[in-house]
C-alpha positions in Angstrom: -29.9 23.2 27.6 -26.8 25.0 28.4 -25.5 26.4 31.5 -26.6 30.1 31.2 -30.1 28.6 30.7 -29.9 26.5 33.4 -28.1 29.3 35.8 -31.4 31.7 34.3 -34.3 29.3 35.1 -32.3 28.5 39.0 -32.1 32.5 39.5 -35.7 33.3 38.3 -37.0 30.4 40.0 -35.5 31.4 43.3 -36.4 35.2 43.1 -40.2 33.9 42.2 -39.8 31.9 45.3 -38.2 35.0 47.9 -41.0 37.1 46.6 -43.5 34.7 46.8 -42.4 34.6 50.6 -42.6 38.5 51.1 -46.5 38.8 49.4 -47.9 35.7 51.8 -46.1 37.4 54.9 -46.8 41.1 54.0 -50.8 40.0 53.0 -51.1 37.9 56.4 -49.9 40.8 58.5 -52.0 43.6 56.5 -55.1 41.7 56.7 -54.0 40.7 60.6 -53.9 44.7 61.2 -50.3 44.2 62.2 -48.5 47.4 62.6 -46.1 48.1 59.3 -43.4 48.8 61.7 -43.9 45.2 63.7 -44.1 43.9 59.9 -40.4 45.4 58.7 -39.0 44.2 62.2 -40.0 40.7 61.3 -39.6 40.5 57.5 -37.1 43.5 56.3 -34.8 41.6 56.1 -36.2 38.9 54.2 -37.3 42.2 51.9 -33.5 42.9 51.9 -32.2 40.0 50.7 -34.8 39.0 48.1 -34.7 42.5 46.4 -30.5 42.7 46.4 -30.8 39.5 44.4 -32.3 41.7 41.7 -28.9 43.5 41.8 -27.6 40.4 39.4 -30.1 41.6 36.6 -28.0 44.9 36.0 -25.2 42.5 35.4 -27.7 40.5 33.3 -28.3 42.9 31.0 -24.6 44.3 30.6 -22.9 41.2 29.7 -25.7 40.7 27.3 -27.0 37.4 28.7 -30.7 38.6 28.5 -32.1 41.4 26.1 -33.0 43.6 28.6 -32.2 47.3 28.4 -29.8 48.5 30.5 -31.0 51.5 31.5 -34.3 50.9 32.8 -32.9 47.7 34.5 -30.4 50.0 36.4 -32.8 52.5 37.1 -35.7 50.2 38.8 -33.4 48.1 40.2 -31.0 50.6 41.8 -34.5 53.0 43.5 -35.4 50.2 45.0 -32.1 48.9 46.4 -31.6 53.0 47.4 -34.9 52.0 49.4 -34.0 48.7 51.0 -30.7 49.4 51.8 -30.4 52.6 53.0 -33.9 54.9 53.3 -36.4 52.4 54.9 -33.7 50.2 57.3 -32.6 53.8 58.5 -36.0 56.0 58.9 -38.1 55.1 61.8 -40.8 57.5 60.5 -40.7 55.7 56.8 -41.3 51.9 58.9 -44.1 53.4 60.7 -45.7 55.1 57.2 -48.7 53.2 55.5 -46.5 53.5 52.0 -44.5 50.8 53.3 -47.1 48.2 53.3 -48.2 49.7 49.5 -44.7 49.6 48.3 -43.7 46.1 49.5 -47.1 44.5 48.5 -47.3 46.1 44.9 -43.5 44.8 44.3 -44.5 41.6 45.3 -47.5 41.6 43.0 -45.1 42.3 40.3 -42.5 40.0 41.0 -43.9 37.0 41.6 -45.5 36.5 38.0 -42.7 38.5 36.3 -40.0 35.7 37.6 -42.0 33.1 37.1 -42.6 34.3 33.5 -38.7 34.5 33.2 -38.4 30.8 34.4 -41.1 29.4 32.2 -39.9 31.5 29.2 -36.1 29.3 29.5 -37.6 26.0 30.4 -40.4 25.9 27.9 -38.4 28.1 25.1 -40.8 30.6 25.2 -43.7 28.6 25.4 -45.3 30.3 28.6 -49.1 29.5 29.3 -51.5 32.6 28.1 -52.9 33.3 32.2 -48.9 34.1 32.9 -47.9 35.7 30.0 -51.1 38.0 30.4 -50.5 38.7 34.3 -46.6 39.4 33.8 -47.7 42.3 30.7 -50.8 43.6 32.6 -50.0 44.0 35.9 -47.8 46.9 35.9 -51.0 49.1 34.6 -52.2 49.2 38.3 -49.2 48.0 40.7 -46.3 50.4 38.8 -48.5 53.4 40.1 -49.0 51.9 43.3 -45.4 50.7 43.9 -44.2 54.3 43.1 -46.4 55.8 45.3 -45.2 53.3 48.1 -41.7 54.2 47.4 -42.4 58.3 47.2 -44.2 57.7 50.6 -41.6 56.0 52.1 -39.0 58.8 50.8 -41.3 61.5 51.6 -41.6 60.3 55.2 -38.1 59.9 56.0 -37.2 63.2 55.5 -38.2 64.3 58.7 -35.6 61.9 59.9 -32.8 62.8 57.5 -33.0 66.4 58.4 -32.4 65.6 61.9 -29.0 63.5 60.6 -27.5 65.9 58.2 -28.8 68.8 55.9 -26.8 67.1 52.8 -28.8 63.9 53.4 -32.4 66.0 53.3 -31.0 67.2 50.1 -30.0 64.1 48.5 -33.4 62.5 49.5 -35.4 65.6 48.1 -33.2 65.3 44.6 -34.1 61.9 44.6 -37.7 62.5 44.8 -37.5 65.3 41.7 -35.7 62.6 39.8 -38.7 60.6 40.3 -40.7 62.9 38.0 -38.9 62.4 35.0 -38.1 58.9 35.3 -41.4 57.1 36.6 -43.2 58.6 33.3 -40.4 57.0 31.7 -40.4 53.4 33.2 -44.7 53.4 32.8 -44.2 54.1 29.0 -41.6 51.7 28.4 -43.8 49.1 30.1 -46.8 50.0 28.1 -44.6 49.9 25.1 -43.4 46.2 25.9 -46.6 45.2 26.7 -47.8 46.6 22.8 -45.0 44.5 21.3 -45.7 41.4 23.3 -49.0 41.3 22.7 -48.7 42.0 19.0 -45.8 38.9 18.8 -48.1 36.8 20.6 -50.9 37.4 17.9 -49.7 37.8 14.7 -50.8 34.9 12.2 -47.8 32.4 12.4 -45.8 33.2 9.3 -46.1 31.8 5.7 -42.4 30.5 5.3 -42.2 30.2 1.2 -38.2 30.0 0.6 -37.1 31.1 -2.9 -33.4 31.4 -4.2 -30.5 31.9 -1.5 -31.0 31.4 1.8 -29.4 31.0 4.9 -29.5 27.2 6.1 -32.1 25.7 8.6 -31.2 25.6 12.1 -32.8 22.0 13.6 -33.9 23.7 17.0 -35.4 26.7 15.4 -36.8 25.5 12.3 -35.6 28.8 10.7 -32.8 29.8 9.0 -29.8 31.2 11.0 -27.2 33.3 10.3 -25.3 32.7 13.9 -24.6 29.4 12.7 -23.4 30.1 9.5 -21.2 33.0 10.6 -19.2 30.7 13.3 -19.3 28.1 10.9 -17.6 30.2 8.2 -14.9 31.5 10.3 -14.3 28.0 12.3 -14.4 25.9 8.9 -11.7 28.2 7.4 -9.1 27.6 10.0 -10.0 23.9 11.3 -7.4 22.4 9.6 -4.6 24.9 10.3 -5.9 25.2 13.7 -8.0 22.7 15.3 -8.2 24.3 18.7 -8.9 27.5 17.6 -11.8 26.4 15.9 -13.2 24.9 18.2 -12.9 27.9 20.4 -15.3 29.4 17.9 -17.4 26.3 18.2 -18.0 26.6 21.4 -18.4 30.6 22.1 -21.8 31.4 23.6 -22.2 35.2 22.9 -20.8 35.2 19.3 -22.6 38.7 18.4 -20.4 40.7 20.9 -17.3 38.4 20.7 -16.7 37.7 16.9 -14.2 40.5 17.2 -11.6 38.4 19.0 -11.6 35.9 16.3 -11.6 37.9 13.2 -8.5 39.4 15.2 -7.3 35.4 15.6 -8.6 34.6 12.1 -6.1 37.6 10.3 -3.1 36.2 12.8 -3.3 32.9 11.0 -3.4 34.2 8.0 -0.3 36.0 8.5 1.6 33.2 9.7 2.4 31.7 6.4 1.1 32.5 3.0 0.4 29.2 2.0 -1.7 28.6 4.5 -3.8 31.8 4.3 -4.6 30.5 0.4 -5.6 27.2 2.3 -7.8 29.2 5.2 -9.7 31.6 2.9 -10.4 28.7 0.2 -11.9 26.6 2.9 -14.1 29.6 4.1 -15.5 29.9 0.7 -15.9 26.2 0.6 -17.9 25.9 3.6 -20.4 28.8 2.5 -20.9 27.6 -1.0 -21.9 24.1 0.2 -23.5 25.0 3.3 -26.1 27.8 1.6 -29.1 26.6 0.4 -30.7 27.6 -2.7 -34.9 27.4 -3.4 -36.6 26.9 -6.8 -39.8 25.6 -7.2 -40.1 24.1 -3.6 -36.8 22.4 -3.9 -34.2 22.8 -2.1 -30.6 22.1 -3.7 -27.3 23.3 -2.1 -26.1 26.6 -3.7 -23.2 25.4 -5.1 -25.2 22.4 -6.9 -27.9 25.5 -7.9 -25.0 27.7 -9.5 -23.7 24.9 -11.5 -26.9 23.6 -13.1 -29.4 25.9 -13.7 -28.8 27.2 -16.9 -31.7 30.0 -17.9 -30.4 33.9 -18.9 -32.0 37.0 -19.8 -32.4 39.1 -23.0 -30.0 41.9 -23.2 -30.6 45.6 -23.5 -28.1 48.4 -24.9 -28.2 52.0 -24.2 -25.5 54.1 -25.7 -25.0 57.6 -24.4 -25.8 60.7 -26.5 -22.7 62.6 -25.2 -19.2 62.4 -26.8 -16.0 61.3 -25.0 -14.2 64.4 -24.4 -10.7 64.1 -25.1 -7.8 64.6 -23.0 -10.2 66.2 -20.0 -8.2 66.2 -16.4 -9.7 63.8 -13.7 -11.9 65.7 -11.0 -12.5 64.8 -7.7 -15.5 67.0 -6.0 -14.3 67.8 -2.5 -16.0 70.5 -0.2 -18.0 72.6 -3.4 -14.7 72.4 -5.6 -14.3 70.4 -8.5 -10.3 69.5 -7.2 -8.0 68.9 -10.9 -4.6 69.2 -12.2 -1.9 70.7 -9.8 -4.6 71.4 -7.4 -5.8 67.8 -6.8 -2.4 66.6 -6.4 -1.8 69.5 -4.0 -5.3 68.3 -2.0 -3.4 64.4 -2.5 -0.4 65.4 -0.8 -2.3 67.2 2.6 -4.6 64.3 2.8 -1.1 62.1 2.5 0.7 64.3 5.1 -2.0 64.3 7.8 -2.2 60.7 7.8 -6.1 60.6 6.3 -4.8 58.2 3.6 -1.4 56.1 2.7 1.1 57.2 0.5 0.3 54.5 -1.6 -2.8 56.2 -2.2 -1.9 59.4 -3.1 1.0 57.9 -6.0 -1.9 55.7 -7.3 -4.4 58.0 -7.9 -1.6 61.2 -8.8 -0.6 58.2 -11.5 -4.2 58.6 -13.0 -4.1 62.5 -13.0 -0.5 62.8 -14.8 -1.7 60.1 -16.9 -5.0 61.3 -19.3 -4.7 59.0 -22.0 -5.6 56.4 -19.3 -8.7 58.3 -18.8 -10.5 57.0 -21.8 -12.5 53.9 -21.0 -14.3 53.4 -24.2 -12.5 50.1 -24.0 -12.8 49.0 -20.7 -15.9 46.7 -19.8 -17.3 47.0 -16.1 -19.7 44.5 -14.7 -21.3 46.2 -11.9 -22.9 43.9 -9.4 -25.2 46.4 -7.5 -24.8 49.4 -10.2 -27.0 52.0 -8.4 -24.9 51.3 -5.1 -23.9 54.7 -3.3 -20.4 53.8 -3.1 -20.3 52.3 -6.5 -18.3 53.7 -9.3 -21.5 53.7 -12.3 -21.0 57.7 -12.8 -17.6 57.6 -12.9 -16.9 55.1 -15.3 -19.5 56.6 -17.5 -18.6 60.0 -17.7 -15.1 58.1 -18.8 -17.1 56.5 -21.6 -16.7 52.9 -20.0 -18.9 50.1 -21.0 -21.5 48.8 -18.1 -22.9 46.0 -17.9 -25.3 46.3 -14.9 -26.8 44.0 -12.7 -29.3 45.8 -9.8 -33.1 45.0 -8.6 -36.2 44.5 -11.2 -37.7 48.1 -9.9 -38.5 50.5 -12.3 -37.4 53.8 -10.5 -33.7 52.0 -9.9 -33.6 51.5 -14.1 -35.4 54.7 -15.2 -32.2 56.4 -13.1 -29.5 54.2 -14.3 -30.7 54.6 -17.8 -30.9 58.4 -18.0 -27.5 58.5 -16.0 -26.3 55.7 -19.3 -28.0 58.4 -21.9 -26.2 61.5 -20.6 -23.1 60.4 -20.5 -20.5 59.1 -23.4 -20.5 55.6 -21.9 -22.5 52.8 -22.7 -25.0 50.6 -20.5 -25.9 46.8 -20.9 -28.5 45.7 -18.5 -30.9 42.3 -18.2 -34.1 42.3 -20.1 -37.3 40.3 -19.2 -38.0 40.6 -23.2 -36.1 41.4 -26.1 -35.8 45.0 -26.6 -36.9 44.7 -30.2 -39.9 44.3 -28.6 -40.4 47.1 -26.6 -40.3 50.8 -26.8 -37.6 53.0 -25.0 -40.1 53.8 -22.2 -40.8 50.4 -21.7 -37.0 49.7 -21.0 -37.2 50.0 -16.6 -40.3 48.4 -16.7 -38.5 44.8 -18.1 -34.8 45.7 -16.9 -33.4 44.4 -13.9 -32.9 40.9 -11.7 -32.5 39.5 -8.5 -29.1 38.4 -6.5 -31.3 36.1 -4.4 -33.5 34.2 -6.6 -32.1 34.7 -10.1 -28.1 34.0 -9.1 -27.5 31.6 -11.9 -29.5 32.9 -14.5 -27.4 36.0 -13.6 -24.1 34.3 -14.1 -25.2 32.7 -17.5 -26.2 36.1 -18.7 -22.8 38.2 -18.4 -21.3 35.1 -19.7 -23.0 35.6 -23.2 -22.1 39.9 -22.9 -19.3 40.1 -25.4 -18.2 37.2 -24.7 -14.3 38.3 -26.1 -14.2 41.5 -24.4 -12.1 41.5 -20.8 -14.2 42.1 -17.7 -13.5 44.4 -14.7 -16.3 42.7 -12.2 -16.7 44.4 -9.4 -19.3 43.9 -6.6 -20.7 47.0 -4.9 -24.1 45.5 -3.8 -25.0 46.2 0.0 -28.0 45.4 2.2 -28.4 45.7 5.8 -27.8 42.7 8.4 -27.8 38.7 7.4 -28.9 39.8 4.0 -25.3 41.4 3.5 -23.7 38.4 3.5 -26.6 36.8 1.3 -25.5 39.3 -1.3 -21.7 39.0 -0.6 -22.2 35.3 -1.5 -24.5 35.5 -4.3 -21.8 38.2 -5.9 -19.3 35.4 -4.6 -20.7 33.1 -6.9 -21.3 35.0 -10.1 -17.3 36.1 -9.7 -16.4 32.8 -9.0 -18.1 31.2 -12.2 -17.1 34.4 -14.4 -13.3 33.3 -13.4 -14.0 29.9 -14.7 -15.3 30.8 -17.9 -14.2 33.6 -19.4 -10.4 34.8 -20.0 -9.2 38.5 -19.0 -11.1 38.8 -15.6 -10.6 41.4 -13.3 -12.2 41.4 -9.9 -12.9 44.8 -8.1 -14.4 45.2 -4.6 -14.1 48.3 -2.2 -12.5 47.2 1.0 -14.3 48.6 4.3 -11.7 50.4 7.0 -13.9 48.9 10.2 -11.8 45.5 9.5 -8.3 44.0 10.4 -5.9 44.9 8.2 -2.1 44.9 7.5 -0.9 48.3 7.4 2.6 49.9 6.8 5.3 50.7 9.1 4.5 54.5 8.6 1.1 53.8 9.6 2.0 52.3 12.5 4.6 54.8 13.7 1.9 57.4 13.1 -0.6 55.4 15.3 2.1 56.1 18.1 2.9 59.7 17.5 -0.9 60.1 17.3 -1.7 58.7 20.4 0.9 60.5 22.0 -0.3 63.8 20.8 -3.9 63.6 22.1 -5.3 66.0 23.8 -6.3 66.1 27.4 -10.0 65.6 27.6 -9.4 62.6 25.0 -7.0 60.9 27.5 -9.3 61.7 30.5 -12.0 59.5 28.1 -9.7 56.8 27.9 -9.6 56.5 32.1 -13.4 55.3 31.8 -13.5 51.7 32.8 -14.6 49.4 30.3 -16.1 52.0 28.0 -13.4 54.5 27.6 -11.0 54.9 24.9 -8.3 52.6 24.2 -5.2 52.8 22.6 -5.3 51.6 18.5 -1.6 50.2 18.2 -1.4 46.3 18.7 1.3 44.2 18.9 3.1 43.6 15.6 2.5 39.8 14.3 5.2 37.4 13.6 4.8 35.2 10.4 7.0 34.3 6.9 8.3 37.6 5.9 6.9 39.3 8.6 6.5 40.8 11.2 3.9 42.2 10.2 1.8 45.5 11.5 -2.0 45.4 12.0 -4.9 47.5 12.8 -8.3 46.5 13.9 -10.7 48.9 13.0 -13.7 46.7 13.9 -16.7 48.6 14.9 -18.5 45.8 17.1 -22.3 47.7 16.8 -21.8 46.5 13.1 -22.0 43.3 14.0 -20.6 40.0 12.8 -22.4 39.8 9.3 -21.0 42.7 8.1 -17.5 41.3 9.5 -18.4 37.8 7.5 -19.4 39.7 4.5 -16.4 41.8 3.9 -14.0 38.8 4.7 -15.4 36.6 2.3 -14.6 39.4 -0.3 -11.1 39.0 1.2 -11.1 35.2 0.6 -12.3 35.5 -3.0 -9.6 38.4 -3.5 -6.8 35.8 -2.3 -8.2 33.0 -3.9 -8.7 34.8 -7.4 -4.9 36.7 -7.0 -3.2 32.9 -5.9 -5.1 31.8 -9.4 -3.4 34.6 -11.4 -6.2 37.0 -11.6 -6.1 40.6 -11.5 -7.6 42.0 -8.2 -8.5 45.8 -7.2 -9.7 45.4 -3.8 -8.5 49.1 -2.1 -9.3 50.4 1.6 -12.8 52.9 1.1 -13.4 55.8 3.4 -16.1 56.2 5.7 -18.4 58.0 3.8 -21.5 60.4 4.5 -24.2 58.1 2.1 -27.7 59.2 2.2 -28.6 56.2 3.7 -26.1 56.3 6.8 -26.6 59.9 7.7 -30.5 59.6 7.7 -29.8 57.8 11.1 -29.4 60.6 13.4 -26.6 59.2 15.8 -24.5 58.1 12.7 -24.8 61.5 11.1 -23.8 62.8 15.1 -20.7 60.9 15.2 -20.0 61.5 11.6 -20.2 65.7 12.4 -17.5 65.5 14.8 -15.4 62.5 14.3 -12.5 65.2 12.9 -12.0 65.7 16.6 -10.1 62.6 16.4 -6.8 62.9 14.4 -6.1 62.0 11.3 -10.0 61.3 11.0 -12.1 62.6 8.3 -15.6 62.0 6.9 -16.0 61.9 3.3 -19.0 63.0 1.3 -20.4 60.4 -1.3 -19.0 62.0 -4.5 -15.4 62.4 -3.2 -15.5 59.0 -2.4 -16.5 57.5 -5.4 -14.5 59.9 -7.5 -11.2 58.9 -5.3 -12.7 55.2 -4.9 -12.9 55.3 -9.0 -9.7 56.6 -9.6 -8.1 53.8 -7.8 -9.7 51.6 -9.5 -8.5 53.0 -13.2 -5.0 52.9 -11.5 -5.2 49.2 -10.7 -6.2 48.4 -14.4 -4.2 50.5 -16.2 -0.8 50.0 -14.0 0.9 46.8 -14.8 3.1 47.6 -11.9 0.1 48.2 -9.3 -0.5 45.4 -6.8 -3.5 44.1 -8.1 -1.4 42.6 -10.6 -0.6 39.0 -9.3 2.7 39.2 -11.0 3.3 41.7 -8.2 5.0 40.1 -5.4 3.7 39.9 -1.9 5.5 38.1 1.0 1.9 37.7 2.1 -1.6 37.5 0.6 -3.2 40.0 3.0 -0.8 42.9 1.7 -3.1 43.4 -1.3 -5.4 45.4 0.6 -2.1 47.5 2.7 -1.6 49.1 -0.9 -3.8 52.2 -1.7 -5.8 52.2 1.6 -7.9 55.7 1.6 -9.3 54.5 5.1 -10.2 58.1 6.3 -7.9 58.1 9.1 -8.5 54.8 10.7 -5.2 53.0 10.1 -3.6 56.0 12.1 -5.8 57.5 14.9 -4.3 57.0 18.1 -7.4 55.3 19.5 -8.6 52.2 18.4 -11.6 53.2 15.9 -14.7 51.1 17.4 -15.1 53.7 20.5 -14.7 56.6 18.7 -18.2 56.8 16.9 -20.4 57.4 20.8 -18.0 60.3 21.6 -18.2 61.8 18.7 -21.9 61.9 18.5 -21.7 62.8 22.4 -19.9 65.9 21.2 -22.3 66.5 18.8 -24.8 66.5 21.1 -23.2 68.4 23.6 -22.3 71.2 20.8 -25.6 71.3 20.1 -27.9 71.6 23.2 -25.5 73.3 25.2 -26.2 76.5 24.4 -30.2 76.4 25.2 -29.4 73.6 28.1 -27.2 76.6 29.9 -30.1 78.9 29.1 -32.4 76.9 30.7 -30.1 75.8 33.8 -29.4 79.5 34.2 -32.9 80.5 33.9 -34.0 78.0 36.4 -30.9 78.9 38.7 -32.0 82.4 39.0 -35.3 81.5 39.7 -34.7 79.3 42.8 -32.1 82.0 43.9 -35.1 84.3 43.8 -37.0 82.1 45.9 -34.8 80.9 48.2 -34.2 84.6 49.0 -37.5 85.2 49.6 -38.5 81.8 51.3 -35.1 80.7 53.0 -33.6 76.9 52.2 -36.1 74.5 51.5 -35.5 72.3 54.4 -36.3 75.1 56.3 -40.4 75.4 54.2 
C-alpha cells in the first residue's frame, strides 16, 4: 500500500471520527434541550477544528491526489470555513439562533458516512459495503437542503450584529447571501449527477472482456489493460541503459498523468547528449513497446512482435483509376483565407509567414522549391501508402490531384470507402485498396462494402498485403491515422510495426510522418532569438497574466542543452492536457524516424501546424481557444485545406530534392535535427510564452469578447434598477 493511500485512509478516518464526535455531542445536547448558545460555547472549538481539517481537501483536489473537481470542493469548504471561522464565532445572534443546530447536525450526518466511505474505498480498493455506499450518495437529498438552510439562517441572523460593527461587513454578508442563490443549486445538481453516475457504475453488468488484436499488457493489480504502465515503461526502458537513475525516477513517479512533461524533456536532453546514444534510446523504446504489447487472435495471446512475424494472411486488391487527365505544368495551389494562392502570390505569402515567425525559413524554402519546380508535381511515378487514408490531416486529396498512386488503408466502413473511391474517381490518380473478395467477383457499387481493414486486429495481414502490391515499385509509407487517448498509442504502434516490416522486406522505402508542434523539439538559432524578442515585445496585459501564481503565462525560452555538436536550442511545446498517451504516440514516431534514417532509409518528418479540423473545432473550448490564439505573436491557426496543401508540398519536396534533410546522406550533428528542418509550426517555436498555457487564456479572451456586450447590458440594467430602488427606499441596510 502506497504512502498516499495510507495518508488518505488516515485523513478520512480521523475526519469521520471527528464528525462522529460532533454528531453525538450535538444530538445529546439537542435532545436534552440544551440552549444552542451553550452547546456552541462547549463544543464550538471542536466544530472549528474538525471543519478546518477539510481545508486539506482543497489541496487534495488541486494536486490531483483525489479526482474531486476543484471548483465544487473549493465552494463547499470555503463557505463552511467562512461560517465556522468568522460568522458564527463572532455573532452572538447567530449563536442563539436555532439554525446553528440545524447546520451542525446536517453537516455531521453527511460527513460521517462520506468520510467513512472514502476511507473504506481506499482500504478495500473500491469494494465498499452497499449500505455505506447508499448513505454516501443518498443522504445529501435531505441533508444538503437542511444544511444550506442552516447556513443561510446563520448568515441572516448575524446581519444585526454585523451592522453594529461595520457597514462593510454587513454588505459582505449580504453579498454572501446573494452568492448562495446560484451556488446552492449548482452544488445540489452536482450531487444529483454524482449519485446518478455512481449508481449507474455500481449497477452496470460486469463487462464481458473479449480481447482481439493489438492490446495493452494486462495490469496484474487490476486485471485490466493499462496504458499508464506501458507509457512509463516505454520512457524508462528507452533511457535505462544510458541513465539508470533517471529511469528509476520514472518508475517511481506517482503522478505520471500530470508530471510526464518533465520526463519528456529529460528524454530529449539525453538524446542530444550524444548521437550514438540517441540511436540506442530510440531503439530501446521501440523494442520495449513491440515486446510488451499483446496480440490476441482466436482466444490466444502472443506478443505483438511474434504476431507480426508469424501471421501470414492477406487481402485481395482493388484498383480504381481516376477519370480526370493529369494537367501538364499546372501550378501548385495552397487554399488560404478563401483564396487559392499560387505562383508569385504564394511565394509572397510564404515570405510573410516566415518573416512573422509562423513558419521556419527552411519550410518557406522547401515549399518555394515545389512551387518553382512544376515538373516535381507529376506524381504518377510515385506510390504512397497512406495508413489512415481518410485522416483529416492526411495528404490524400493533394496527392490524388497530382496523379499519385495511393495504397489506402482505412477502416472497413462503407461510408469511408465511398468517400475515398469517389475522390479517386474524380482525380488523375490511382487508388489501391484491400478487399475481402476478389474485385472480379464484385460490382462497382459493392466495392465500398467489401473494402477496408482494421489496423488493430489485422495488423499482420495489412503488412503482408502492402508487400504484395506493386512489389517492384518504390513506396512512400505515411502514418496519418489518429485516435484519442490510449487508442492513439495503439494505432501509432500498429503503423510502426507495418513500417518496420516494409523497411525490412522491400527496397527503396521512404517513411513519412506529420510531427506535432506540441512536443519538445530542437529549434534553430533564429527561432531561439525570436522567442526572446517576442517575449520582450509582449503587450502589458500579457505581462499582467504572467504574474498570476502557478497558472499564469510563463516564458518559453529554455536554457541551451549541451551535447556533441551542440549546444542545442530546444522548445517545450507540450500541452499537459493532451496527456501522456499523445506524447508517447508522437514520440514513438520520432523513434522510428531516427532508427530508419540511421539505417539509410529516407524519412520525411515535418512539423505541422495546429489546425482547425472539424473534429477539433467541434469541441467548443478548442474552437474558442483557436479563435483568439493570434493574440500571442506569431501564432496562427490554419484551416484544414491550407495545412493539407503545405504539408503535402513539404512531403513532395522531401521525396524530390536529393539535398533535403529527409535524405539520410544529408549530414546532421544529432538525429533529432531531422525534425528541426522544414517546420511549419504555426508560431509555437517562436512565441514568447510557453504554448501550454496559451489555450486557456485564448479561450478566456474569446468568451469575454463574445459575452462582454450582453453582460454589460444586463449589468447596466441591474445598476439602473438598483439605483432607482435606493433612491426611493434608501440603502439596503436601512430597509
